[in-house]
C-alpha positions, 0 to 999 in steps of 0.5 A: 628484407623484412616488411612491416606495412605498405607505404604508398608513393604515387609513381608512373605505371610500370611496363605492363604484361598486358596493354592497359585497357581504358574503358570509355564507359562503365562495363556491365556485370557480364562483361566484367565477369568475362574479363575477370575469368579471362584475366584468371585464365591468362594469369594461370598460363603465365604464372608457370614461367614467371620469376619471383621478381616478375610475379607482382609486376605481371600480376599488376598488369593483369589486374589493373584493367579490372580493379582500381589500385595504386599498390600491389605486393606479394609477401612470403613468410618463412614457414613457422616464423615471422621472417619474410622469405621474400617480397615482390612489389608490383605497383607503387613504392614501398617505404618500410616503417619502423614497426614490428612485423607482428603488429601489421595487418599483413601478419594478422591476415597470415595468422588468421588465414582470413581475408581483410578488406577495408573500404575506408581506413579512416572510418575503420576502427578495428586497427586504429593503433596500427593506423596511427603508427603508420600515420606517424611514419608518413604512410597513409592509404584509404582502401585495402584488401589482403588475402592469405596465400595458402596451399594444401601444405600450409600457409605461405604469405599474403597478397595485397592491393591498396589504394589512396582512395576509398573503395568498397570492394564488392563480393564479386571483386573479393571472390575474383581476388581470392581466386587470383590469390589461390593461383598466385599461391600455387605458383609460389608453392611450385617455385618454392618446391623447384628452388628446394629441389634445386637446392637439394640437388646442389647440396647432394652434388656438394656432398657427393664431391666431398665424399669422393674427395675423402675417398680419394684421400683415403686411397692416397693414404693406403697407396703410400703416395709420396707426401708432396704429391699427396698434399698437392692433390689435397690442395687442388681437391679442396679448392675444387670442392669448397670454392676458394681462391687459396688452399694450402698445407703447411707442416711444422719443421723438425723442431716444431716452431716454424710452419713451412708451406708444403703445398699451395694451390691458388687462382692464376690471378692470385699467384703469390711469391714463395716468400709471401706464401711462407709468411701467410703460412706462418700467420695462419699457423699462429692462429691454430697451432697453440690452441689446436682448434679451428679458426675462421677470420677475415682480413681485418684481424691481420691489420696488426701485421707490419707492412715490412713483414708482409711486403707482398700484401699476401693477406690483403686480398683474402677477405675470409680465411679458415684454418684447421690444425693437422693433429697427430697422435702425439703432437701438432703436425701443421695446418690446412688453410683456405682463403677467398675474396668473397665477403661470405664467411666459411660456414660451420659445415665447411669447417666440419668437412675441413676437419675430416680432411685434416684427419686424413692428411694428418694420417698421411703425414704421420705415415710419411714421417714414420716411413722416413724414420724407417728409411733412415734406419734402413740406410744406416744398416745397409752395409750390415744388411748386405753383409748378412744377406751374403752370409745367409744367401744359402738359407734364404734363396737356396734353402737346401744348398749348403756351402760357402766356397767360392766355386759354389758361390759362382754357381749360385750367382749364375743361378740368380742371373739365369732364374728370372728368364725363361731360357733353357738350362743344361746342368752338368756335373759329376754324379752326386753334385746336387744337380736336382737341387740347382734345378729346383733353385732355378724354379724357386727363383723364377716367375714360375715358382707358384706353378708345378715343378715336375721331374723325370729321370730319363735313365730310370724308365725303360725306353718303351715307356719313356714316350708315354711318361713324357707326352702321355697317351690316349686310351687304347694307345697300346696294350694295357692303356685303359685310360687317358693319361697326361704326360709330364709336359702337360703336368708341368704346364706354366711350370718347370720340367726337370729332365735328369740324365738327359744323356740317356734319352733314346735317339728315337725320342730326341726328335719329338723332344726337340719339337716340344722345345721349339714349338711348345706343342706335341701329341699324346701317344696314340692321339691326333690332337695337338696340345700346346704347353708353356713349359720351361725345361731344365736338363741335367747330365753327368755325361759329356754331351759334346762327346756323345754328339761327336759319337753320334749318340746324341742329336746335335740340334737337341744338344744346342737347344738344351745348352742355351745356358750351361751351368757346370757344378764343381765336384766336392773335391773342388769344394773342400771348404764346404765339407765341414758345414756339409758334415755338420748339416748331415749329422744334425739331419740324421740325428733328428730323424733317428731321435738320437742326441747330436753327435760331435765330429772329432777334428781328426775325423774332419781332416780325413773327410777333407782330404778324401776324394769323394768320387760319389761327391755329396751323395757319397758323403751323405750316405757315409754320414748316415751310416756313421750316425747309425753305427756310432754308439756314443755322442761322438761320431766314430765312422769307419775310416779304413775304407776312406784311408785306402783312397785318401790323397795323403800329403807329401811327407817332409823330406821326401823327394819324387822324381821329375817324371812322378811330379809331372805325372801327378800334375797331369792327373790333377789337371785331368781331374779338374777338367773332368778328364777332358783333354781338348777344348777351352776347359780341357786339361791341355788348356789348363797346362798350357800345352797343345793337345797332341803334346799332352796326349804324347806325354800321357802315353809316355807316363802311362796315363790312360783316359777315363774311358780306357780305365772304365773298360779295364777294371784295375784290381784293388791290389794293383791299385794299392801297389801303384799308389805305394810306388808313386809315394 
C-alpha cells in the first residue's frame, strides 16, 4: 500500500507492550534520561523478536511514557525507488491523501537523509505547499518529527511521530528519537535480510525441485518408458513442482485435428469426469495449437463456452490456466496445461519452465510414435523374419556348422535348449562328425560365452601327464616340474571345459574327475591346497560308454555324471542332404586359402559324393576336397573318384532280382549301421527291426553278419571285400 502523508484521527490507545506510565509530576532531567535509556535498552531487546506488524505498535508502547504524540509509523521504501515496501502504523489512524509520495515530507527526509522536526506546522513556512495539499484532504497536525532509517548498507525508510498539538522538541528528545530510529533501522535490516534469506532458500528449493524433475524426465526419455506411464509421471511431477490444482497432457490424434487427454492429475476435491476433462483439453488445445505459442488466461476468457458444450462446468473452478504446446520436429504433438483456483496468474518464470518440460515430453512422445511405427513394420514382417531366421540359423547361431538336413536341425534345436543351462553334456557320434563344433556352439549360446572355452583331447596326452594337464601341478611335484602350472580346470574357471575322447581317460584318473564334477574342487598334483572352480564340462566320445561300463573299462558313476544331457550326432551318411552345401563350403574355403579361382563341382561328381558312405564323415570329406582342390589343374573340380567307387553303395539296377536272404541281410546291415552297430537297447538294431534281441543275433549268425567288434579283430583283405560285394550284387 503506497503512502503519501500522515493523517490523524484520534482514537483509543492500543494495547501497549509496556503499561502506560502516568507521571503525577514533571520528572527532572536525570529521571527522564534514565527512562530514555531504559526504553532504548528494552527496545533493543524486544526488536529482535518483533514482526513487521508488531513493530510500530510495540514501539509506540515503549515511547508513549516518554513523549507526547498522537501518531507513530514506520515506512520502508524499496531500495532505489519511491515504492513503499511496507508500512507499520503504531498509533493513530492513517487516511492516505491523494498526493504523490514524491511531494511528501517523508520522501524529503528519505532523500535528504536528514531528520525533520517541526514544532508548529502552522508557523513553519518551509513546506507550505505540502501543508495546503494536506489541508484540502482533511488532514492537519501541528507538530512533527521524522528521522531517516539507515544502516551501513544504505537508506531504508522513515520513522515518524506527530501530534495534534504544538511541541518544540528538545535536543535530548531529538537525540533520543534518533537513537531509537537507529535501533529500528537495525531491526528492520535484520528482518529484511532474514526474509531475503528465506526467499532465496525457497527459490533455491523451487529451482532444485525443477531441476530434479527435468533430470527425472530425461532419465524417463532415455529409459524408453511406456508413453502413458511417462506422461502420468509428468503430470504428477509438474503439479508437485508448480503448485496447481490441475495438470494435464493432451495429444493430437492421428489425423491431427482433435486433442485427446492422455494423462491428467488433479486434487481429490476437483475430480472431473472423463468427458469434462476431454472438453477442457480441446478448449486448451484451441488456444495454442494454431499459434504454437504459450497461452496464459483466466476463466473469464471461457465465458463464451456454451453451457451445453460444458455440462460439467469444467472451466468454472479454475481461475487461472497456463497452456504450452508440445512441438515436435515437424508438427504439433499436443499440449501441456496447468490450472489453479487462486487469483494469482502464472508468472513468466513458470511459463519458461513449462516450455523446458514440454521439450522433454515432446521428445518422449516422438520416440513413442517412432517406436510404434517400427513396431508396426516389425509385426508386418514377423512371418518373413521367422522364415529368414530359420534359413540362416546356421550362419547366425552356429557359424561353423553347415547343413540344413532334418537330422542336423534336430541336434541344433537340442543344443539351443541345452546351452542356457549349466548341466553337463555328453556328445556322442562317430569320428569326424563335428563333436567339437557342437561343444563350441553350446558354449557360445550359454551365459559363459564371454569366458574361456578350454579343450583337451584325453587320447592325445600320455596317461602320466594327463593328471597334470587337467589339474595342474606344484613346483617340484615330479622330476622336471620347475614351476607351478595351472591345469585346464583352473584355466576354464567360469567358462567351459571340453573333454574330447573321454572314453580314453585312464581308470586311475576317473575318480578325481568325478570329484571335480560333483564338488567343483580339486588339488594340484603335488599340492595340498583345495582349489574351487566354477566350470561347465562338455564331454565327447566316439565310443559306446555304456559298453565300456559293462566291460569294466569306465566307471559307472562317472558315466552317469557326464551323461546328464546326451547329444547324439548323426553320421554324414544319414545327412546326404548336407553333402552338397558341405562340398561347396570346403571348395570356397580351400580356394580362398590357396589363392585359387573358385572351382565348379560337376553334377556327376556331386552324385558320387552323395552315394559314398564316408566312414570318416565330415573330416574325410574335408580332406578329400582339399586334395581335389590342390590336384585339379582347371577351374572345374576333378577329384580322383576311383578310391570312392570301390566303396560306393551302388543303387540296384533295374530288372535285377536278389534272393530273399540277400535282401534280409542287406536290411539288417542297414539297421546295424543306423544304430551304430548296437544290437540291444531302445535305439538298437533289434528295436528298429521290431525283433527280439536273441532273434536278431540268431539271424546275423545264420546270414554270416559279424558284429563290428569281430570285424575289427579280423581284417578283411581288399580282394575278399570286393568279391563279397560283387557276390551280393
